[in-house]
C-alpha positions in Angstrom: 151.4 129.1 169.1 148.1 128.0 169.2 145.2 130.0 166.8 141.6 129.4 168.1 139.4 130.7 165.9 135.6 130.8 166.8 132.6 132.4 164.3 128.9 132.9 165.2 125.7 134.7 163.6 123.3 136.7 165.9 120.3 135.0 167.0 118.2 136.2 164.1 115.7 138.3 167.0 118.8 140.7 167.6 117.5 143.9 166.0 120.4 145.4 163.2 120.4 148.7 165.6 121.5 147.2 168.3 123.9 145.4 166.3 127.1 147.8 166.9 126.5 148.0 170.4 126.5 144.2 171.1 130.1 144.3 169.3 131.6 146.8 170.7 130.8 145.0 174.1 132.2 141.7 172.7 135.2 143.3 171.3 136.0 145.5 174.4 135.4 142.5 176.5 137.1 139.4 174.6 140.2 141.9 174.4 140.5 142.8 178.1 141.1 138.7 178.9 144.8 139.4 177.4 146.6 139.4 180.9 143.5 138.0 182.8 144.1 134.1 181.6 147.4 132.2 181.5 148.1 131.6 178.1 146.6 134.3 176.1 148.7 135.8 173.7 146.6 138.3 171.4 142.5 138.5 170.9 141.0 140.2 168.0 137.4 140.2 167.3 136.8 140.8 163.4 133.0 142.8 163.1 133.1 143.9 160.5 133.5 140.5 157.9 133.7 140.4 153.4 129.9 139.8 152.1 130.9 136.1 151.0 131.6 135.4 154.9 128.5 133.0 156.3 128.8 134.5 160.0 128.3 137.5 160.9 131.4 137.9 163.7 134.5 136.7 164.6 137.3 136.1 167.6 140.9 134.8 166.6 143.0 133.9 169.6 146.6 133.4 169.8 147.7 131.4 172.7 150.7 129.8 173.7 150.3 126.2 172.8 147.5 124.0 172.6 146.2 123.1 176.3 146.0 126.5 176.8 142.9 126.4 174.7 141.3 124.0 177.2 142.7 126.8 179.9 141.0 129.8 178.4 137.8 127.6 177.8 137.1 127.2 181.5 138.7 130.6 183.2 136.7 132.5 185.3 137.1 135.7 183.4 136.2 133.8 180.0 133.5 132.4 180.6 131.9 135.6 182.6 132.6 137.2 179.6 131.3 134.6 177.2 127.9 134.2 179.3 127.8 138.2 179.6 128.5 139.5 176.7 128.5 136.9 173.6 126.0 133.5 174.2 123.3 135.5 174.7 123.2 137.3 171.6 124.2 134.1 169.6 124.0 131.1 167.6 125.4 128.7 165.3 128.8 128.6 166.7 131.7 127.0 164.4 135.2 127.1 165.6 138.6 125.8 164.5 142.0 125.3 166.0 145.0 125.4 164.7 149.4 125.4 165.7 152.1 127.2 164.0 155.5 126.9 164.2 
């Protein structure tokens, strides 16, 4: 199995009052990709990181194999969710991919 972790910070212009609604939409729409994107087994959205964290939100996905990361990245359903519910509101993306046996 492969895990694909992505973290973001909200853009500075995003008001605190907007963040709960944005997080809820991100979580719902990213989770809905399971069953639509080949190889995507699970999605966890981290919306309340500890205060020691360097980023505001994170996505932890589990995929079948390393090649599925590219499939996920290019899949039209993922691109649509990312372009609609994530990218317009975030900055400072960080990514970590790793494999487990």
